N, C-alpha and C positions, 0 to 999 in steps of 0.2 A: 449038276446037284443043285439044289434048290437051299438056296443062302436067305436064309430074314434075317437081315439087320439087328442089330444087338446094341441095347444102350452102354454098354457097358463093354471094354475089350481088356483083355490082358497082356500085356507085354514083359520082357528081361529088360531089367535097366542095372546100372551100376550106381552103388552111393559110397560117397565119402562120406566119413564120419569118428572123428575122432583119430586122424592121422591115417586111418585106415581105409580100404576100401572093397567092397565085399559087391555080389552079385545079387539079386533079390528079382522076384517079381511084383509087381506091381498093376494096378489098374489104371485106367484112361476110360475119361468119359464117351463116348462115340462121336462122332460125327459125319456124317453119310447127304449127301442132296436130296432133299424130297421136291419131285418135279408135281407142279399141280396142273391137272387136264382138265377142262368144261370137255366135256363130250370128248372126242377127239384131239381135241384142239390144244397143244401147250400154252398153259396161261405163266405161271410164276416157277421157276427154283429159288427154293432156301437151303442153306444151311442147316441141318438140326439136328439133334440126338433121337436119336430112332423110337420111338413111344409114343403113343397118345395122337398118333400122326393123321387120323381122321378128324381129331378134334382138333388138331392142328390148322385144315385146309378151313375144315366151317370157320373156325373163327379168324382165319384171316381174310376170306371171304366176304367177311360181316364188317368185321373193323375195317376192311380198304374200303369200305362201301359199296362194293360189286350187289349184295345184299342186303336187305332190311329184315326180315321174317324167313325162321325156319320153314317154314310151308314153299318157300323160293329154292330149296332143295330137295329135288324129286328121287336124287340116288345118289350116293355117299360110299365107297366101296375101294379097297385096293385093287391097282389095274391086277388082273388074273393073268393075260394072255400078253408077256413084256420079255423082252429079251433076258436069260437066264440074271444079266450082269447085274441088269436093274430093275429084280425083282423084291417087291416088299420098300421100292423107294417112290413109287407113283400114285396118286392117288386122283381118281378121276370121279369127277363130279356132275351130275345131271341138275340141269337150271331150268325151274317155268321161263317158259315164253320171255316174260315180261322184263326175267334177269338177267338174259344173255346179253352181256357185254359184248364191245367191238375187239374183237381180241387184236385187233394189231393196234388200236390205240391204246390198250391196256399192255400190251408188251410191252411198248414203248416207254408207258409209263413206270412199268416196273424195274425197270432194266435203266431206264434216270435215275429212280429212286436209290436201286442199291450201288452205282456206278456214279453217283456226283453228289449224293446227299437232298439232303432236303435243306429248304430256303425257308428263312424265317415268314414274312407276309404272306408269300403265294404258298407256303404250307396252310399258314393260319387262317387264310381266306376260306382256301379249298375246302377246310373242317367247318366252317360257319357256312358253305354255301349247302351242307347237308342239312340247313333248319334244324342243330341241334337242339334239345333244351339244356336247360339248368340242371345238375343230377340233386335228384329229392335235395329241394331245402327245408325239409321237417327234420331232415337226418341228424342224429347227436349219436355224439360218443364218448366213452366216460375216459379219460387219461390213463386211468388204473388199468381198464383193461389192454389200453393200447399198448403203452410200454412191457407185456407179457407175450405180445404176440411174435415177436423176435425169435423166442426158446422153444416156443412152440412148432414155428417153421423151422428151424435148424434142426431140430428133433425128429422132426420128418420126414428127412430128406435122404433116400436113401440111397442115391445114387452120387450125390455130393459125399456122401459120407464114404463113400467107398474110393474119389477119386479127388476129391477135391475141386473138381474142375466145372462146374453146374451154376447157372442160375434156378431161381426159383421165383413162381408165382404163388401166392397161395389168396385164397376170398375166405374172410371171416364174415360169421355175423355180428351184430354189433355186441351181441352178450360175450365175444371171442372164441364161439366154436368154428372150428374148420371145417369146412366145408368143401374144400377143394384144394389143393395143390399140384403143381406140373412141374416140372425140372427140364429144361433144356439150354444148350450150350448157348442159345441166343437168348440175352433175355425178354425180347420182343417175344420170339416162338412161344416163352414162357406165357406169353400173358395171352398170345393168341390161344393157347390150348386151354386155359380158363377159359375166354369166354366162348370156346369152342364145345364146350362142357356145355356150360349154362343156355347157348342155343339149343343145344340138343336136347339138353333137358328144357325145356322151355320155362326157362326162368328168366328172360332178358324180359323188362330193364331188371337192371343190378342195384335197384334202388335203394335198398337196406343192407349195403354189404358194404367190406373195407376189404381193399385188395392192399398186399403187402408184395414187394419186387424188395429181392437182392442188389446187391449193388447199387447203383447209380438213379433216379428218375428222371428219364430223357423225355423230350418230346414225344417221340413215339408212341411212347408206356401211357403219356397220359390223355396224346388221340387215342388211340384203343378203348383206355379204362372210359373215357367222356362218350363214344360212339355204343357203350355196353350200358350206360348208365349211371355209373360206378362215383358214389359220391364222395368217399374218400379214399385217397391212394397213397402210401406210407412207403419209405423205403430206408432203408440203413446207410445209405451215404447219401451226398448232397443231388438235389433236381440242376438242372442246366436252366439258363438264363429264358430262355426259350419255352421250358416247362411252366417256368412260374408263371410268364406271362399268358400263357395260355389258358392256365389255371384258374388267373386269373379273370383274365375274359370271359369265359364261358363258364364261372362260379364253381368251380371242383374241389375240395378242401386238398391242397398238397404237403403233408408231410415228409421233410427230410432228418439225416442222423438221429432214427430211432435206437436211440441206443441207450442201454442202462435203465435209468428212472429217467431220460431224455430225449425230448423232439425239438424240431424248429417247424414250427409254423411257417408255411410263406406266402397261406390262399386259403381263404375261408375259415375263417378263426370261429366266425359262428355259430359252425359245427359242434364244438368243442363243448361236451357239457361241465359247466364252471362250479355247479351245486355239488 
């Protein structure tokens, strides 16, 4: 049987309300492993919500520094010949010769990152070693437009609306136009899906866009945004101390607690249009 992963699962639950217990059907955000292969070699496995998997793979390769340009991807497809149990959960990527990584080194790196977390100085030095540029210093945003973005994000989350269990990353223009929104059970995956979309659409660098993420603004989110050239990252919750430090060192505008008519600027206040 050919089983294609779905982004939503249906299950039976028991709900207690006002002293009474009754059964009902409920929706769950799906979570399944996605294996990314370079040629026939497994590179990484990430737990994700199925959907936009090719963008996720492309974005992962780009934001993790394995590729720098769209042209370095020679092929990108869901694996067609695989065990039935894994069908729909493997992306196969072909890379140009100059982008082919040391597979053993890469596997050790991604295993260590997922198992041990990422440490401050080594991680920031690693990001800086890519000779990244400060995101567009001339970009400016209107606070009145910024505070309207969370409502647009929530209204545009189809899976979250049914499950309540997904993160989102959305890319907006300076005028507040929603360009793309992606959902995933992992906030870093949602950002990779957005970055992958931009890469495959030849829109990198994202020099004049705002990235809005649900949840908190952690180090990984800021790192990926800087790689993609995003000048402003906003979140509805708090950033981490390491995220703030990285944003300040590399010149990204970082905003937290974007709720109602209020937000906090942790880095890059100069991009706020105060007129």
